[in-house]
Each structure stands twice: as structure tokens, then as C-alpha cells.
N, CA, C, O and the ligand as a Tripos MOL2 file, in Angstrom:
@<TRIPOS>MOLECULE
protein
  209   207    53     0     0
PROTEIN
NO_CHARGES

@<TRIPOS>ATOM
      1 N          59.1590   27.9280 -113.3170 N.3       1 MET1
      2 CA         60.3030   27.0100 -113.2920 C.3       1 MET1
      3 C          59.8160   25.5720 -113.3370 C.2       1 MET1
      4 O          58.8580   25.2030 -112.6580 O.2       1 MET1
      5 N          60.4720   24.7900 -114.1260 N.am      2 PHE2
      6 CA         60.1140   23.3890 -114.2020 C.3       2 PHE2
      7 C          61.1960   22.5650 -113.5290 C.2       2 PHE2
      8 O          62.2890   22.3650 -114.0600 O.2       2 PHE2
      9 N          60.8640   22.1150 -112.3880 N.am      3 TRP3
     10 CA         61.8160   21.3100 -111.6400 C.3       3 TRP3
     11 C          61.7420   19.8830 -112.1140 C.2       3 TRP3
     12 O          60.7260   19.2030 -111.9680 O.2       3 TRP3
     13 N          62.8340   19.4520 -112.6810 N.am      4 LYS4
     14 CA         62.8590   18.0680 -113.1240 C.3       4 LYS4
     15 C          63.8640   17.2840 -112.3050 C.2       4 LYS4
     16 O          64.9150   17.7870 -111.9080 O.2       4 LYS4
     17 N          63.5100   16.0600 -112.0740 N.am      5 ALA5
     18 CA         64.4010   15.1780 -111.3520 C.3       5 ALA5
     19 C          64.4590   13.8560 -112.0920 C.2       5 ALA5
     20 O          63.5710   13.5270 -112.8780 O.2       5 ALA5
     21 N          65.4990   13.1170 -111.8320 N.am      6 LYS6
     22 CA         65.6270   11.8150 -112.4720 C.3       6 LYS6
     23 C          65.2830   10.7260 -111.4720 C.2       6 LYS6
     24 O          65.8270   10.6590 -110.3690 O.2       6 LYS6
     25 N          64.3870    9.9040 -111.8860 N.am      7 ASP7
     26 CA         64.0610    8.7360 -111.0780 C.3       7 ASP7
     27 C          65.3190    7.8510 -111.0450 C.2       7 ASP7
     28 O          65.7390    7.3400 -112.0840 O.2       7 ASP7
     29 N          65.9130    7.6710 -109.8750 N.am      8 PRO8
     30 CA         67.1840    6.9250 -109.8220 C.3       8 PRO8
     31 C          67.0270    5.4390 -110.1190 C.2       8 PRO8
     32 O          68.0080    4.7580 -110.4170 O.2       8 PRO8
     33 N          65.8250    4.9460 -110.0420 N.am      9 VAL9
     34 CA         65.6080    3.5140 -110.2460 C.3       9 VAL9
     35 C          65.4930    3.1720 -111.7290 C.2       9 VAL9
     36 O          66.2150    2.3060 -112.2240 O.2       9 VAL9
     37 N          64.6040    3.8360 -112.4290 N.am     10 CYS10
     38 CA         64.3910    3.4860 -113.8340 C.3      10 CYS10
     39 C          65.0060    4.5070 -114.7880 C.2      10 CYS10
     40 O          65.0650    4.2770 -115.9950 O.2      10 CYS10
     41 N          65.4640    5.6350 -114.2440 N.am     11 GLY11
     42 CA         66.1240    6.6240 -115.0900 C.3      11 GLY11
     43 C          65.1840    7.5970 -115.7780 C.2      11 GLY11
     44 O          65.6290    8.4570 -116.5390 O.2      11 GLY11
     45 N          63.9220    7.4740 -115.5260 N.am     12 MET12
     46 CA         62.9470    8.3630 -116.1380 C.3      12 MET12
     47 C          63.0270    9.7600 -115.5510 C.2      12 MET12
     48 O          63.3290    9.9420 -114.3710 O.2      12 MET12
     49 N          62.7480   10.7510 -116.4020 N.am     13 LYS13
     50 CA         62.6940   12.1230 -115.8890 C.3      13 LYS13
     51 C          61.3050   12.3520 -115.3160 C.2      13 LYS13
     52 O          60.2940   12.0330 -115.9420 O.2      13 LYS13
     53 N          61.2790   12.9020 -114.1390 N.am     14 VAL14
     54 CA         59.9810   13.1790 -113.5240 C.3      14 VAL14
     55 C          59.9270   14.6350 -113.0750 C.2      14 VAL14
     56 O          60.9150   15.1980 -112.6050 O.2      14 VAL14
     57 N          58.7670   15.2170 -113.2290 N.am     15 LYS15
     58 CA         58.5700   16.5620 -112.7090 C.3      15 LYS15
     59 C          58.3200   16.4410 -111.2170 C.2      15 LYS15
     60 O          57.4810   15.6620 -110.7630 O.2      15 LYS15
     61 N          59.0570   17.2160 -110.4880 N.am     16 LYS16
     62 CA         58.9700   17.0860 -109.0330 C.3      16 LYS16
     63 C          57.5510   17.2480 -108.5110 C.2      16 LYS16
     64 O          57.1050   16.4930 -107.6480 O.2      16 LYS16
     65 N          56.8470   18.2450 -109.0440 N.am     17 GLU17
     66 CA         55.4990   18.4720 -108.4960 C.3      17 GLU17
     67 C          54.5230   17.3870 -108.9080 C.2      17 GLU17
     68 O          53.4330   17.2720 -108.3480 O.2      17 GLU17
     69 N          54.9230   16.5870 -109.8970 N.am     18 LYS18
     70 CA         54.0310   15.5130 -110.3380 C.3      18 LYS18
     71 C          54.5680   14.1260 -110.0110 C.2      18 LYS18
     72 O          53.9990   13.1140 -110.4210 O.2      18 LYS18
     73 N          55.6390   14.0950 -109.2870 N.am     19 ALA19
     74 CA         56.2210   12.8020 -108.9500 C.3      19 ALA19
     75 C          55.2270   11.9640 -108.1510 C.2      19 ALA19
     76 O          54.5290   12.4630 -107.2680 O.2      19 ALA19
     77 N          55.1850   10.6900 -108.4850 N.am     20 ALA20
     78 CA         54.2490    9.7890 -107.7960 C.3      20 ALA20
     79 C          54.7060    9.4910 -106.3800 C.2      20 ALA20
     80 O          53.9100    9.1710 -105.4970 O.2      20 ALA20
     81 N          56.0070    9.6050 -106.1940 N.am     21 ALA21
     82 CA         56.5340    9.3140 -104.8750 C.3      21 ALA21
     83 C          57.8230   10.0900 -104.6580 C.2      21 ALA21
     84 O          58.5450   10.4130 -105.6010 O.2      21 ALA21
     85 N          58.0850   10.3740 -103.4170 N.am     22 LYS22
     86 CA         59.2850   11.1130 -103.0840 C.3      22 LYS22
     87 C          59.9830   10.3970 -101.9440 C.2      22 LYS22
     88 O          59.3380    9.8830 -101.0310 O.2      22 LYS22
     89 N          61.2770   10.3690 -102.0040 N.am     23 GLY23
     90 CA         62.0120    9.7260 -100.9300 C.3      23 GLY23
     91 C          63.2430   10.5280 -100.5840 C.2      23 GLY23
     92 O          63.5840   11.4970 -101.2620 O.2      23 GLY23
     93 N          63.9020   10.1160  -99.5290 N.am     24 GLU24
     94 CA         65.0980   10.8070  -99.1120 C.3      24 GLU24
     95 C          66.1660    9.8030  -98.7460 C.2      24 GLU24
     96 O          65.8850    8.7420  -98.1890 O.2      24 GLU24
     97 N          67.3850   10.1510  -99.0660 N.am     25 HIS25
     98 CA         68.4930    9.2830  -98.6970 C.3      25 HIS25
     99 C          69.6830   10.1600  -98.3920 C.2      25 HIS25
    100 O          70.1100   10.9540  -99.2300 O.2      25 HIS25
    101 N          70.2200   10.0180  -97.1910 N.am     26 LYS26
    102 CA         71.3580   10.8200  -96.7580 C.3      26 LYS26
    103 C          71.1310   12.3140  -96.9840 C.2      26 LYS26
    104 O          72.0280   13.0340  -97.4220 O.2      26 LYS26
    105 N          69.9420   12.7520  -96.6810 N.am     27 GLY27
    106 CA         69.6460   14.1790  -96.7650 C.3      27 GLY27
    107 C          69.3320   14.6990  -98.1500 C.2      27 GLY27
    108 O          69.0570   15.8870  -98.3180 O.2      27 GLY27
    109 N          69.3690   13.8290  -99.1420 N.am     28 LYS28
    110 CA         69.0700   14.2520 -100.5010 C.3      28 LYS28
    111 C          67.6920   13.7220 -100.9050 C.2      28 LYS28
    112 O          67.3250   12.5890 -100.5950 O.2      28 LYS28
    113 N          66.9560   14.5640 -101.5940 N.am     29 ALA29
    114 CA         65.6090   14.1560 -101.9990 C.3      29 ALA29
    115 C          65.6460   13.4560 -103.3490 C.2      29 ALA29
    116 O          66.3880   13.8440 -104.2510 O.2      29 ALA29
    117 N          64.8370   12.4290 -103.4650 N.am     30 TYR30
    118 CA         64.7270   11.6970 -104.7210 C.3      30 TYR30
    119 C          63.2600   11.5980 -105.1050 C.2      30 TYR30
    120 O          62.3720   11.4840 -104.2610 O.2      30 TYR30
    121 N          63.0450   11.6470 -106.4170 N.am     31 TYR31
    122 CA         61.6710   11.6050 -106.9050 C.3      31 TYR31
    123 C          61.4900   10.4050 -107.8070 C.2      31 TYR31
    124 O          62.3930   10.0090 -108.5440 O.2      31 TYR31
    125 N          60.3060    9.8400 -107.7320 N.am     32 PHE32
    126 CA         60.0590    8.5990 -108.4610 C.3      32 PHE32
    127 C          58.8110    8.6860 -109.3220 C.2      32 PHE32
    128 O          57.8530    9.3880 -109.0000 O.2      32 PHE32
    129 N          58.8520    7.9530 -110.4290 N.am     33 CYS33
    130 CA         57.7190    7.9610 -111.3500 C.3      33 CYS33
    131 C          56.5730    7.1400 -110.7860 C.2      33 CYS33
    132 O          55.4200    7.3280 -111.1740 O.2      33 CYS33
    133 N          56.8770    6.2490 -109.8920 N.am     34 SER34
    134 CA         55.8260    5.4000 -109.3250 C.3      34 SER34
    135 C          56.2440    4.9360 -107.9350 C.2      34 SER34
    136 O          57.4170    4.9820 -107.5650 O.2      34 SER34
    137 N          55.2500    4.4900 -107.1840 N.am     35 THR35
    138 CA         55.5700    4.0000 -105.8440 C.3      35 THR35
    139 C          56.3920    2.7160 -105.9260 C.2      35 THR35
    140 O          57.1530    2.4000 -105.0110 O.2      35 THR35
    141 N          56.2350    1.9760 -107.0260 N.am     36 ALA36
    142 CA         57.0190    0.7490 -107.1880 C.3      36 ALA36
    143 C          58.5030    1.0790 -107.2430 C.2      36 ALA36
    144 O          59.3230    0.3760 -106.6530 O.2      36 ALA36
    145 N          58.8450    2.1470 -107.9490 N.am     37 CYS37
    146 CA         60.2450    2.5530 -108.0200 C.3      37 CYS37
    147 C          60.7450    2.9860 -106.6480 C.2      37 CYS37
    148 O          61.8820    2.7020 -106.2730 O.2      37 CYS37
    149 N          59.9000    3.6640 -105.9180 N.am     38 LYS38
    150 CA         60.3190    4.0970 -104.5910 C.3      38 LYS38
    151 C          60.5930    2.8980 -103.6870 C.2      38 LYS38
    152 O          61.5490    2.8960 -102.9120 O.2      38 LYS38
    153 N          59.7540    1.8950 -103.7950 N.am     39 GLU39
    154 CA         59.9510    0.7000 -102.9800 C.3      39 GLU39
    155 C          61.2780    0.0240 -103.3090 C.2      39 GLU39
    156 O          61.9990   -0.4230 -102.4160 O.2      39 GLU39
    157 N          61.5880   -0.0450 -104.5900 N.am     40 LYS40
    158 CA         62.8590   -0.6460 -104.9920 C.3      40 LYS40
    159 C          64.0160    0.1600 -104.4200 C.2      40 LYS40
    160 O          64.9850   -0.3910 -103.8980 O.2      40 LYS40
    161 N          63.8910    1.4660 -104.5300 N.am     41 PHE41
    162 CA         64.9410    2.3450 -104.0370 C.3      41 PHE41
    163 C          65.1580    2.1530 -102.5400 C.2      41 PHE41
    164 O          66.2960    2.0900 -102.0750 O.2      41 PHE41
    165 N          64.0850    2.0620 -101.8050 N.am     42 GLU42
    166 CA         64.2100    1.9570 -100.3520 C.3      42 GLU42
    167 C          64.7820    0.6260  -99.9090 C.2      42 GLU42
    168 O          65.3500    0.5170  -98.8220 O.2      42 GLU42
    169 N          64.6350   -0.3770 -100.7430 N.am     43 LYS43
    170 CA         65.2260   -1.6640 -100.4020 C.3      43 LYS43
    171 C          66.7430   -1.6380 -100.5560 C.2      43 LYS43
    172 O          67.4760   -2.2170  -99.7550 O.2      43 LYS43
    173 N          67.1940   -0.9550 -101.6020 N.am     44 GLU44
    174 CA         68.6280   -0.9070 -101.8710 C.3      44 GLU44
    175 C          69.0660    0.4840 -102.2920 C.2      44 GLU44
    176 O          69.4920    0.6830 -103.4300 O.2      44 GLU44
    177 N          68.9660    1.4410 -101.3920 N.am     45 PRO45
    178 CA         69.3060    2.8210 -101.7780 C.3      45 PRO45
    179 C          70.7340    2.9750 -102.2750 C.2      45 PRO45
    180 O          71.0100    3.7770 -103.1670 O.2      45 PRO45
    181 N          71.6310    2.2050 -101.6950 N.am     46 GLU46
    182 CA         73.0450    2.3380 -102.0990 C.3      46 GLU46
    183 C          73.2510    1.9700 -103.5640 C.2      46 GLU46
    184 O          74.0890    2.5430 -104.2600 O.2      46 GLU46
    185 N          72.4760    1.0180 -104.0000 N.am     47 LYS47
    186 CA         72.6140    0.5330 -105.3710 C.3      47 LYS47
    187 C          72.2630    1.6550 -106.3680 C.2      47 LYS47
    188 O          72.8540    1.7710 -107.4420 O.2      47 LYS47
    189 N          71.2990    2.4530 -105.9740 N.am     48 TYR48
    190 CA         70.8150    3.4800 -106.9090 C.3      48 TYR48
    191 C          71.4780    4.8390 -106.7410 C.2      48 TYR48
    192 O          71.3450    5.7140 -107.5970 O.2      48 TYR48
    193 N          72.1800    5.0100 -105.6520 N.am     49 THR49
    194 CA         72.8000    6.3160 -105.4260 C.3      49 THR49
    195 C          74.3030    6.2900 -105.6320 C.2      49 THR49
    196 O          74.9520    7.3340 -105.5490 O.2      49 THR49
    197 N          74.8580    5.1520 -105.8910 N.am     50 LYS50
    198 CA         76.3060    5.0810 -106.0650 C.3      50 LYS50
    199 C          76.7500    5.9170 -107.2660 C.2      50 LYS50
    200 O          76.0690    5.9930 -108.2890 O.2      50 LYS50
    201 N          77.8870    6.5230 -107.1050 N.am     51 GLY51
    202 CA         78.4220    7.3160 -108.2060 C.3      51 GLY51
    203 C          77.7950    8.6900 -108.3580 C.2      51 GLY51
    204 O          78.0770    9.4040 -109.3210 O.2      51 GLY51
    205 N          76.9500    9.0610 -107.4150 N.am     52 SER52
    206 CA         76.3750   10.4020 -107.5220 C.3      52 SER52
    207 C          76.6550   11.2020 -106.2570 C.2      52 SER52
    208 O          76.2500   12.3600 -106.1560 O.2      52 SER52
    209 ZN         60.6460    4.9350 -112.1350 Zn       53 ZN53
@<TRIPOS>BOND
     1     1     2 1
     2     2     3 1
     3     3     4 2
     4     3     5 am
     5     5     6 1
     6     6     7 1
     7     7     8 2
     8     7     9 am
     9     9    10 1
    10    10    11 1
    11    11    12 2
    12    11    13 am
    13    13    14 1
    14    14    15 1
    15    15    16 2
    16    15    17 am
    17    17    18 1
    18    18    19 1
    19    19    20 2
    20    19    21 am
    21    21    22 1
    22    22    23 1
    23    23    24 2
    24    23    25 am
    25    25    26 1
    26    26    27 1
    27    27    28 2
    28    27    29 am
    29    29    30 1
    30    30    31 1
    31    31    32 2
    32    31    33 am
    33    33    34 1
    34    34    35 1
    35    35    36 2
    36    35    37 am
    37    37    38 1
    38    38    39 1
    39    39    40 2
    40    39    41 am
    41    41    42 1
    42    42    43 1
    43    43    44 2
    44    43    45 am
    45    45    46 1
    46    46    47 1
    47    47    48 2
    48    47    49 am
    49    49    50 1
    50    50    51 1
    51    51    52 2
    52    51    53 am
    53    53    54 1
    54    54    55 1
    55    55    56 2
    56    55    57 am
    57    57    58 1
    58    58    59 1
    59    59    60 2
    60    59    61 am
    61    61    62 1
    62    62    63 1
    63    63    64 2
    64    63    65 am
    65    65    66 1
    66    66    67 1
    67    67    68 2
    68    67    69 am
    69    69    70 1
    70    70    71 1
    71    71    72 2
    72    71    73 am
    73    73    74 1
    74    74    75 1
    75    75    76 2
    76    75    77 am
    77    77    78 1
    78    78    79 1
    79    79    80 2
    80    79    81 am
    81    81    82 1
    82    82    83 1
    83    83    84 2
    84    83    85 am
    85    85    86 1
    86    86    87 1
    87    87    88 2
    88    87    89 am
    89    89    90 1
    90    90    91 1
    91    91    92 2
    92    91    93 am
    93    93    94 1
    94    94    95 1
    95    95    96 2
    96    95    97 am
    97    97    98 1
    98    98    99 1
    99    99   100 2
   100    99   101 am
   101   101   102 1
   102   102   103 1
   103   103   104 2
   104   103   105 am
   105   105   106 1
   106   106   107 1
   107   107   108 2
   108   107   109 am
   109   109   110 1
   110   110   111 1
   111   111   112 2
   112   111   113 am
   113   113   114 1
   114   114   115 1
   115   115   116 2
   116   115   117 am
   117   117   118 1
   118   118   119 1
   119   119   120 2
   120   119   121 am
   121   121   122 1
   122   122   123 1
   123   123   124 2
   124   123   125 am
   125   125   126 1
   126   126   127 1
   127   127   128 2
   128   127   129 am
   129   129   130 1
   130   130   131 1
   131   131   132 2
   132   131   133 am
   133   133   134 1
   134   134   135 1
   135   135   136 2
   136   135   137 am
   137   137   138 1
   138   138   139 1
   139   139   140 2
   140   139   141 am
   141   141   142 1
   142   142   143 1
   143   143   144 2
   144   143   145 am
   145   145   146 1
   146   146   147 1
   147   147   148 2
   148   147   149 am
   149   149   150 1
   150   150   151 1
   151   151   152 2
   152   151   153 am
   153   153   154 1
   154   154   155 1
   155   155   156 2
   156   155   157 am
   157   157   158 1
   158   158   159 1
   159   159   160 2
   160   159   161 am
   161   161   162 1
   162   162   163 1
   163   163   164 2
   164   163   165 am
   165   165   166 1
   166   166   167 1
   167   167   168 2
   168   167   169 am
   169   169   170 1
   170   170   171 1
   171   171   172 2
   172   171   173 am
   173   173   174 1
   174   174   175 1
   175   175   176 2
   176   175   177 am
   177   177   178 1
   178   178   179 1
   179   179   180 2
   180   179   181 am
   181   181   182 1
   182   182   183 1
   183   183   184 2
   184   183   185 am
   185   185   186 1
   186   186   187 1
   187   187   188 2
   188   187   189 am
   189   189   190 1
   190   190   191 1
   191   191   192 2
   192   191   193 am
   193   193   194 1
   194   194   195 1
   195   195   196 2
   196   195   197 am
   197   197   198 1
   198   198   199 1
   199   199   200 2
   200   199   201 am
   201   201   202 1
   202   202   203 1
   203   203   204 2
   204   203   205 am
   205   205   206 1
   206   206   207 1
   207   207   208 2
@<TRIPOS>SUBSTRUCTURE
     1 MET1         2 RESIDUE 1 A MET
     2 PHE2         6 RESIDUE 1 A PHE
     3 TRP3        10 RESIDUE 1 A TRP
     4 LYS4        14 RESIDUE 1 A LYS
     5 ALA5        18 RESIDUE 1 A ALA
     6 LYS6        22 RESIDUE 1 A LYS
     7 ASP7        26 RESIDUE 1 A ASP
     8 PRO8        30 RESIDUE 1 A PRO
     9 VAL9        34 RESIDUE 1 A VAL
    10 CYS10       38 RESIDUE 1 A CYS
    11 GLY11       42 RESIDUE 1 A GLY
    12 MET12       46 RESIDUE 1 A MET
    13 LYS13       50 RESIDUE 1 A LYS
    14 VAL14       54 RESIDUE 1 A VAL
    15 LYS15       58 RESIDUE 1 A LYS
    16 LYS16       62 RESIDUE 1 A LYS
    17 GLU17       66 RESIDUE 1 A GLU
    18 LYS18       70 RESIDUE 1 A LYS
    19 ALA19       74 RESIDUE 1 A ALA
    20 ALA20       78 RESIDUE 1 A ALA
    21 ALA21       82 RESIDUE 1 A ALA
    22 LYS22       86 RESIDUE 1 A LYS
    23 GLY23       90 RESIDUE 1 A GLY
    24 GLU24       94 RESIDUE 1 A GLU
    25 HIS25       98 RESIDUE 1 A HIS
    26 LYS26      102 RESIDUE 1 A LYS
    27 GLY27      106 RESIDUE 1 A GLY
    28 LYS28      110 RESIDUE 1 A LYS
    29 ALA29      114 RESIDUE 1 A ALA
    30 TYR30      118 RESIDUE 1 A TYR
    31 TYR31      122 RESIDUE 1 A TYR
    32 PHE32      126 RESIDUE 1 A PHE
    33 CYS33      130 RESIDUE 1 A CYS
    34 SER34      134 RESIDUE 1 A SER
    35 THR35      138 RESIDUE 1 A THR
    36 ALA36      142 RESIDUE 1 A ALA
    37 CYS37      146 RESIDUE 1 A CYS
    38 LYS38      150 RESIDUE 1 A LYS
    39 GLU39      154 RESIDUE 1 A GLU
    40 LYS40      158 RESIDUE 1 A LYS
    41 PHE41      162 RESIDUE 1 A PHE
    42 GLU42      166 RESIDUE 1 A GLU
    43 LYS43      170 RESIDUE 1 A LYS
    44 GLU44      174 RESIDUE 1 A GLU
    45 PRO45      178 RESIDUE 1 A PRO
    46 GLU46      182 RESIDUE 1 A GLU
    47 LYS47      186 RESIDUE 1 A LYS
    48 TYR48      190 RESIDUE 1 A TYR
    49 THR49      194 RESIDUE 1 A THR
    50 LYS50      198 RESIDUE 1 A LYS
    51 GLY51      202 RESIDUE 1 A GLY
    52 SER52      206 RESIDUE 1 A SER
    53 ZN53       209 GROUP 0 **** ****
């Protein structure tokens, strides 16, 4: 199985097992292509999770 996730910050598709960074928000897991994206997400999680 290929678990793919969407980096909520830049919109890139990332493979979960190869994600550079992983984060959580309100009990949901998010995967990021880079730690830079994770940092952005953690600063403003609401901005990136709205509408989902
Ligand atoms: Zn990214």
C-alpha cells in the first residue's frame, strides 16, 4: 500500500513513510515535504486546515 498524504502548506503529495516531517493538529496527522513546511504549519495551523 502506498500511503500518500498532501502537504497542507505547499500542496505537494508526500509519501507518508518518506515524509520529512510529521505533525498533528486537532487529532489529525499531517505530513510535510520538509521541516520548513512543518514550521509554517505550526505557526498558523488554522490557515492550512480550514475547509477540510
Ligand atoms: Zn511542503
